[in-house]
C-alpha positions as YAML, in Angstrom:
chain: A
units: angstrom
residues:
- id: 1
  name: MET
  ca: [2.93, -0.35, -37.99]
- id: 2
  name: SER
  ca: [4.52, 2.08, -40.26]
- id: 3
  name: LEU
  ca: [6.03, 0.99, -43.55]
- id: 4
  name: PHE
  ca: [9.48, 2.35, -42.71]
- id: 5
  name: ASP
  ca: [9.30, 1.13, -39.06]
- id: 6
  name: LYS
  ca: [12.53, -0.66, -38.28]
- id: 7
  name: ARG
  ca: [10.92, -2.74, -35.25]
- id: 8
  name: GLU
  ca: [9.89, -6.27, -35.93]
- id: 9
  name: GLN
  ca: [7.79, -8.07, -33.17]
- id: 10
  name: VAL
  ca: [9.03, -11.53, -32.71]
- id: 11
  name: TYR
  ca: [7.20, -12.41, -29.49]
- id: 12
  name: GLY
  ca: [4.18, -11.18, -27.42]
- id: 13
  name: PRO
  ca: [3.15, -9.27, -25.42]
- id: 14
  name: GLU
  ca: [1.93, -12.33, -23.64]
- id: 15
  name: THR
  ca: [1.34, -12.95, -20.01]
- id: 16
  name: LEU
  ca: [2.72, -16.27, -18.59]
- id: 17
  name: SER
  ca: [2.62, -17.95, -15.27]
- id: 18
  name: VAL
  ca: [5.95, -19.21, -13.77]
- id: 19
  name: GLY
  ca: [6.30, -21.44, -10.75]
- id: 20
  name: ASP
  ca: [3.11, -23.35, -11.08]
- id: 21
  name: PHE
  ca: [2.70, -26.56, -9.02]
- id: 22
  name: ASP
  ca: [2.77, -29.55, -11.58]
- id: 23
  name: PRO
  ca: [3.21, -33.07, -10.05]
- id: 24
  name: THR
  ca: [3.98, -34.46, -13.54]
- id: 25
  name: VAL
  ca: [7.39, -32.81, -13.68]
- id: 26
  name: ASP
  ca: [10.53, -33.51, -11.54]
- id: 27
  name: GLY
  ca: [10.50, -31.24, -8.48]
- id: 28
  name: CYS
  ca: [6.78, -30.72, -8.87]
- id: 29
  name: TYR
  ca: [6.98, -27.24, -9.96]
- id: 30
  name: ARG
  ca: [7.35, -25.33, -13.30]
- id: 31
  name: ASN
  ca: [9.87, -22.77, -12.05]
- id: 32
  name: VAL
  ca: [11.64, -22.41, -15.46]
- id: 33
  name: VAL
  ca: [9.82, -21.39, -18.53]
- id: 34
  name: THR
  ca: [11.54, -21.38, -21.83]
- id: 35
  name: ILE
  ca: [10.45, -19.09, -24.79]
- id: 36
  name: PRO
  ca: [11.73, -19.90, -28.48]
- id: 37
  name: LEU
  ca: [12.24, -16.96, -30.65]
- id: 38
  name: THR
  ca: [12.75, -16.80, -34.51]
- id: 39
  name: VAL
  ca: [14.89, -13.82, -35.29]
- id: 40
  name: ARG
  ca: [16.59, -12.62, -38.44]
- id: 41
  name: PRO
  ca: [20.54, -12.46, -38.70]
- id: 42
  name: ARG
  ca: [22.23, -9.11, -38.32]
- id: 43
  name: ARG
  ca: [19.57, -7.60, -36.02]
- id: 44
  name: VAL
  ca: [19.52, -6.57, -32.40]
- id: 45
  name: LEU
  ca: [17.06, -8.13, -29.87]
- id: 46
  name: ARG
  ca: [15.40, -6.45, -27.08]
- id: 47
  name: VAL
  ca: [13.31, -7.98, -24.54]
- id: 48
  name: LYS
  ca: [10.67, -6.23, -22.13]
- id: 49
  name: VAL
  ca: [9.78, -8.08, -18.95]
- id: 50
  name: SER
  ca: [7.07, -6.97, -16.45]
- id: 51
  name: SER
  ca: [6.26, -9.12, -13.48]
- id: 52
  name: ASP
  ca: [4.32, -9.09, -10.18]
- id: 53
  name: HIS
  ca: [7.28, -11.02, -8.39]
- id: 54
  name: PRO
  ca: [11.04, -11.00, -9.13]
- id: 55
  name: VAL
  ca: [12.09, -13.36, -11.78]
- id: 56
  name: ASP
  ca: [15.43, -14.21, -13.23]
- id: 57
  name: VAL
  ca: [15.67, -13.61, -17.06]
- id: 58
  name: VAL
  ca: [18.29, -15.14, -19.44]
- id: 59
  name: VAL
  ca: [18.50, -14.30, -23.13]
- id: 60
  name: ALA
  ca: [20.25, -17.34, -24.92]
- id: 61
  name: ARG
  ca: [21.77, -17.63, -28.33]
- id: 62
  name: GLU
  ca: [21.33, -20.43, -30.91]
- id: 63
  name: ASP
  ca: [24.65, -21.98, -29.73]
- id: 64
  name: ARG
  ca: [23.25, -22.25, -26.15]
- id: 65
  name: SER
  ca: [25.49, -19.36, -24.89]
- id: 66
  name: SER
  ca: [24.16, -16.63, -22.77]
- id: 67
  name: ALA
  ca: [23.69, -13.24, -24.50]
- id: 68
  name: GLY
  ca: [22.71, -11.62, -21.30]
- id: 69
  name: HIS
  ca: [20.92, -12.27, -17.88]
- id: 70
  name: ARG
  ca: [19.46, -10.13, -15.06]
- id: 71
  name: ASP
  ca: [18.41, -11.58, -11.74]
- id: 72
  name: GLY
  ca: [15.33, -10.33, -9.65]
- id: 73
  name: VAL
  ca: [13.51, -8.46, -12.49]
- id: 74
  name: MET
  ca: [10.03, -6.93, -11.92]
- id: 75
  name: GLU
  ca: [10.18, -4.32, -14.73]
- id: 76
  name: ALA
  ca: [13.11, -3.96, -17.35]
- id: 77
  name: VAL
  ca: [13.91, -3.82, -20.96]
- id: 78
  name: LEU
  ca: [16.89, -6.09, -21.58]
- id: 79
  name: GLY
  ca: [19.24, -5.62, -24.57]
- id: 80
  name: PRO
  ca: [20.17, -4.78, -27.30]
- id: 81
  name: PHE
  ca: [21.67, -8.26, -27.83]
- id: 82
  name: ASP
  ca: [23.22, -8.89, -31.41]
- id: 83
  name: THR
  ca: [21.71, -11.76, -33.24]
- id: 84
  name: GLY
  ca: [24.76, -12.19, -35.41]
- id: 85
  name: LYS
  ca: [24.25, -15.05, -37.91]
- id: 86
  name: SER
  ca: [21.50, -16.86, -35.57]
- id: 87
  name: SER
  ca: [18.15, -17.59, -36.90]
- id: 88
  name: SER
  ca: [16.79, -18.51, -33.48]
- id: 89
  name: MET
  ca: [17.25, -17.31, -29.85]
- id: 90
  name: GLY
  ca: [15.46, -17.91, -26.74]
- id: 91
  name: ILE
  ca: [14.42, -16.34, -23.39]
- id: 92
  name: LEU
  ca: [14.49, -18.27, -19.98]
- id: 93
  name: LEU
  ca: [12.23, -17.11, -16.97]
- id: 94
  name: GLY
  ca: [12.88, -18.68, -13.62]
- id: 95
  name: VAL
  ca: [11.77, -18.35, -9.98]
- id: 96
  name: TYR
  ca: [12.89, -20.15, -6.94]
- id: 97
  name: LYS
  ca: [10.90, -23.42, -6.10]
- id: 98
  name: GLY
  ca: [7.70, -22.46, -4.32]
- id: 99
  name: ASP
  ca: [7.60, -18.95, -5.63]
- id: 100
  name: LYS
  ca: [5.08, -17.84, -8.38]
- id: 101
  name: ALA
  ca: [4.87, -14.89, -10.67]
- id: 102
  name: LYS
  ca: [2.65, -13.58, -13.56]
- id: 103
  name: VAL
  ca: [5.05, -12.15, -16.16]
- id: 104
  name: THR
  ca: [4.41, -10.30, -19.28]
- id: 105
  name: VAL
  ca: [7.12, -10.82, -22.02]
- id: 106
  name: GLU
  ca: [7.45, -8.80, -25.29]
- id: 107
  name: ALA
  ca: [10.48, -9.23, -27.72]
- id: 108
  name: TRP
  ca: [11.34, -7.41, -30.86]
- id: 109
  name: THR
  ca: [14.27, -6.91, -33.17]
- id: 110
  name: ASP
  ca: [15.63, -3.54, -34.74]
- id: 111
  name: ARG
  ca: [17.94, -2.81, -37.46]
- id: 112
  name: GLU
  ca: [20.88, -0.86, -36.36]
...
């Protein structure tokens, strides 16, 4: 990474499994995965998602409101989402019960 590069990696890239069978949770499926992010205020967040099966993606703010969402994503870059005064945000990935997906997620912030 360059000394003057504005991009700051806040998550990944990491491959996750969504929709795994797990009898220890309600409904027996882990069809929603949450990813907490530590961000810096006054930046913009971008999220890159790549999946082998359509997934629903939500980017949430610190106050539990939705910054944005997209349904049925297989390959997309979501954002830019303003971090405002937040020091944390989150990503939620979901599939329908019984579906399974391998998802690669990457998130970064930029100064703009």
